C-alpha positions in Angstrom: 29.8 103.1 24.1 26.2 102.4 25.3 24.5 102.0 22.3 27.1 100.4 21.3 27.1 97.5 24.7 23.0 96.9 23.3 24.0 96.5 19.6 26.5 93.4 20.4 24.2 92.4 23.4 21.1 91.8 19.7 23.2 90.4 17.7 24.9 88.1 20.1 20.9 86.2 21.1 19.8 86.7 17.9 23.0 84.5 17.2 21.9 82.3 19.7 18.4 81.9 19.4 19.7 81.2 15.3 22.2 78.3 16.5 19.4 77.4 18.8 16.8 76.4 16.8 18.6 74.7 13.9 21.1 73.0 16.9 17.7 72.0 18.0 16.0 70.3 15.0 18.3 68.7 14.2 19.0 67.1 17.5 15.4 66.4 17.4 14.7 64.3 14.3 17.9 63.0 14.2 17.8 61.2 18.3 14.4 61.5 19.0 12.5 61.2 16.0 14.0 58.8 14.5 14.3 56.4 16.6 10.0 56.9 17.2 9.7 56.1 14.0 11.4 52.7 14.1 9.2 51.8 16.8 6.4 52.5 15.6 6.9 50.9 12.1 7.5 47.8 14.8 4.5 48.2 16.4 2.4 48.4 12.8 4.6 45.7 11.8 3.9 43.4 14.7 0.4 44.6 15.0 0.3 43.8 10.5 1.4 40.4 11.8 -0.5 39.4 14.7 -4.8 38.5 14.0 -7.2 40.5 13.9 -9.1 40.1 17.3 -11.6 38.4 14.8 -9.1 36.3 13.2 -7.6 35.1 17.0 -11.6 33.9 17.8 -11.6 31.6 14.7 -8.0 30.4 15.1 -9.3 29.6 19.6 -12.3 28.0 17.8 -10.5 25.6 15.5 -8.5 24.4 18.4 -11.3 23.5 20.5 -13.7 22.9 18.3 -13.7 19.0 16.3 -13.0 19.0 12.4 -16.1 18.9 10.1 -14.5 16.4 8.5 -11.6 13.5 8.6 -10.2 11.7 5.7 -10.4 8.7 8.5 -13.4 7.2 7.9 -14.0 4.2 9.9 -17.4 1.0 10.2 -16.8 -2.1 9.9 -13.6 -4.4 10.8 -12.2 -4.1 7.2 -11.7 -0.7 7.1 -9.1 -1.0 10.0 -6.9 -1.7 7.6 -4.0 0.5 6.6 -4.8 2.6 9.7 -2.4 3.9 12.2 -4.0 1.9 16.0 -3.6 3.0 19.5 -3.4 0.8 22.1 -2.2 0.5 25.2 0.9 -2.0 25.5 0.7 -5.5 26.6 -3.4 -5.4 26.8 -5.9 -8.2 24.2 -6.3 -4.8 22.1 -2.6 -4.7 21.6 -2.6 -8.5 20.3 -5.1 -7.3 18.1 -4.1 -5.2 16.8 -1.0 -6.6 15.8 -1.4 -10.1 14.3 -5.5 -9.6 13.3 -5.3 -6.8 11.1 -3.1 -5.2 8.6 -3.0 -1.9 10.2 -0.3 0.7 8.9 1.7 1.0 12.3 0.8 0.4 16.0 0.9 2.8 18.4 1.4 1.5 22.3 0.7 3.7 25.1 1.0 2.8 28.9 -1.5 3.9 29.9 -5.1 4.7 27.5 -5.5 8.4 29.4 -2.2 8.8 26.5 -3.7 6.6 24.3 -7.0 9.2 23.9 -5.2 11.9 24.2 -3.5 10.7 21.0 -7.0 10.1 19.3 -7.9 13.6 19.8 -5.0 15.3 18.4 -5.7 13.2 15.4 -1.7 11.2 16.5 -3.5 7.8 15.5 -7.0 7.4 13.2 -8.3 4.9 16.1 -7.9 2.6 19.5 -8.3 -0.1 19.8 -10.0 -0.8 23.2 -12.4 -2.7 25.9 -16.1 -1.3 25.8 -16.8 -0.4 28.9 -13.5 1.7 29.2 -14.0 3.3 25.3 -17.8 4.0 26.9 -16.2 6.2 29.8 -14.4 7.3 27.7 -16.7 9.1 25.2 -19.0 10.0 27.9 -16.1 12.4 28.7 -15.2 13.2 25.7 -18.0 14.1 23.3 -15.9 14.0 20.6 -15.3 10.9 20.3 -17.6 7.8 20.2 -17.5 3.8 20.4 -17.6 1.5 17.4 -17.7 -2.2 17.3 -16.8 -3.4 14.6 -17.3 -7.2 15.8 -14.2 -9.3 17.6 -14.8 -12.5 20.0 -16.0 -11.9 22.8 -13.6 -12.2 25.9 -13.8 -13.1 29.9 -11.7 -10.7 32.4 -10.1 -13.0 35.2 -8.3 -12.4 38.4 -4.4 -13.4 38.2 -1.8 -14.8 40.8 1.5 -16.7 40.4 1.2 -20.5 39.4 3.0 -21.2 42.8 2.5 -21.0 46.2 -1.4 -18.8 45.6 -3.6 -22.1 46.1 -5.7 -21.2 49.0 -5.9 -16.9 47.6 -7.1 -18.4 44.5 -10.0 -20.3 46.2 -10.7 -17.6 48.5 -11.1 -15.7 45.1 -13.3 -17.8 43.6 -15.6 -18.2 46.2 -16.0 -14.6 46.3 -16.9 -14.2 42.9 -18.6 -16.6 43.0 -20.6 -15.0 45.9 -21.0 -11.4 44.2 -22.0 -13.2 40.6 -24.9 -15.5 42.3 -26.0 -11.9 44.1 -25.7 -9.7 41.1 -23.1 -8.1 43.1 -21.1 -7.4 40.2 -23.7 -5.3 38.1 -24.8 -3.3 41.0 -20.3 -2.5 41.2 -20.4 -1.5 37.3 -23.5 0.6 37.7 -21.7 2.4 40.9 -18.8 3.4 39.2 -20.4 4.3 36.2 -19.4 7.6 35.1 -16.6 7.0 37.8 -18.2 8.5 40.3 -18.1 5.0 42.6 -16.6 5.1 46.0 -13.8 3.7 47.6 -14.4 -0.2 49.1 -13.4 -0.5 52.7 -10.1 -1.4 52.7 -9.9 -3.2 56.2 -7.2 -1.4 56.9 -5.2 -2.7 60.5 -6.7 -5.9 59.2 -5.2 -9.2 61.9 -4.5 -11.3 58.6 -1.7 -8.8 57.0 -1.8 -7.1 53.9 -3.5 -8.1 50.2 -0.7 -6.5 47.9 -2.6 -6.1 44.7 -1.8 -4.5 41.7 -3.8 -2.7 38.4 -3.1 -0.2 36.2 -5.4 3.1 36.3 -6.9 4.6 33.4 -9.2 1.6 32.8 -12.8 2.7 34.2 -15.0 1.2 35.7 -12.8 -1.0 36.7 -10.0 0.8 38.1 -9.6 4.3 37.6 -8.7 7.0 40.5 -10.4 9.2 42.9 -8.6 12.0 44.9 -5.3 9.3 46.1 -7.6 6.0 45.8 -7.1 3.3 43.6 -10.9 1.8 42.8 -13.0 0.3 40.4 -15.2 -2.7 39.9 -12.0 -5.0 40.4 -11.6 -2.9 43.4 -14.5 -3.5 44.8 -14.5 -7.2 44.0 -10.3 -8.3 45.9 -12.2 -5.4 48.6 -15.1 -8.5 49.3 -11.8 -11.1 49.1 -9.4 -8.8 51.7 -12.5 -9.0 53.9 -12.5 -12.5 53.3 -9.3 -13.0 54.8 -8.8 -10.7 57.0 -6.4 -8.7 55.7 -5.7 -5.6 55.4 -6.5 -4.4 50.9 -3.3 -2.7 49.3 -3.5 -1.5 45.5 -0.3 -0.4 43.5 -0.1 1.6 40.5 1.8 -0.4 38.1 2.1 -0.1 34.1 0.0 -2.8 32.2 2.6 -4.5 31.2 4.4 -5.2 34.0 1.9 -6.5 35.6 2.3 -10.1 35.3 6.2 -10.2 36.1 5.1 -8.0 39.4 3.6 -11.1 39.9 5.8 -13.6 39.1 8.5 -11.6 41.3 6.4 -11.5 44.9 6.2 -7.6 44.4 2.2 -8.6 44.4 0.5 -11.3 45.0 -2.9 -10.7 42.7 -3.3 -9.5 38.9 -6.4 -7.3 39.6 -6.8 -5.2 36.2 -9.4 -6.0 33.2 -6.5 -9.0 32.3 -8.5 -11.4 29.6 -7.6 -15.1 29.9 -6.0 -17.0 26.6 -3.6 -19.2 26.6 -0.3 -17.0 26.5 -1.3 -16.0 30.1 -1.6 -19.0 31.5 1.7 -19.7 30.8 3.1 -17.3 32.7 0.1 -17.2 36.1 -2.9 -18.2 37.5 -6.4 -17.4 36.9 -9.1 -17.5 39.2 -12.8 -17.7 37.6 -14.4 -15.1 35.1 -16.2 -13.2 36.3 -17.4 -10.4 33.6 -18.0 -11.0 30.3 -15.7 -8.6 28.1 -15.3 -7.8 24.3 -13.1 -5.7 22.4 -14.5 -2.2 20.2 -13.0 0.6 18.5 -12.7 4.4 19.8 -12.7 6.5 16.6 -12.7 10.5 16.2 -17.1 11.5 15.6 -15.8 13.1 12.2 -14.1 9.8 11.7 -18.1 7.8 11.8 -19.3 6.2 8.3 
């Protein structure tokens, strides 16, 4: 009896071992190994589709470095024909690009920061922009360069409403005359080179109330932001006017094409925004005496130099 029991036990044990070996192998291959292979295959495919370390570095380099060549070549006024030209909306650059150049298209931006970004991204071929401002952006962006193509010279002045601003205009002209006589405006320009100037005395709390000035602060060295303040050459001039009138200077940030409507409506009292004097604008505003000469130039990518 004991022998029979032992024999049955051995047979049962061998059967269990056999079944376990067959079943376990099937479970491992069918459930664990197969998904593992799929995962490994996906991982390998993913790795294959991703750039290698050197390819990734090459990609980064191509994104951060300017191209070695550029299909667009600009060195003269004639070269602007057929190009996509960027301008700030409502500026003299806008008028020149629209009226005097046979451009492929004119792309208008509310700020020069947006225009410069578009130029760097090759969404436009060049910008028509004030010479001093172009130099400021070229200094900050070494992949850009200024090209003088011979646009006519201009003059910048402050602007006020045509009615009710007579006394204010007299004060502005007196200050401009004083600042030009002692070369202060030249000093202001030098001080704001590299956008490294200081905020003027805004004469806070002055007894004469507030002198509200409108500008568009992406136009260095004439106006730009420093912290929460809008500063620049134009702001220094208007700070001197506010001091003369015993008023507190308040500077409002307004899109350039909205400045004339703002002064006409009484929202602001003065436009101080590197505004070029021309006959069209004289219909809507009264200009002060000019405080500086100016000229439009072309800002391009260095790879577009002819």
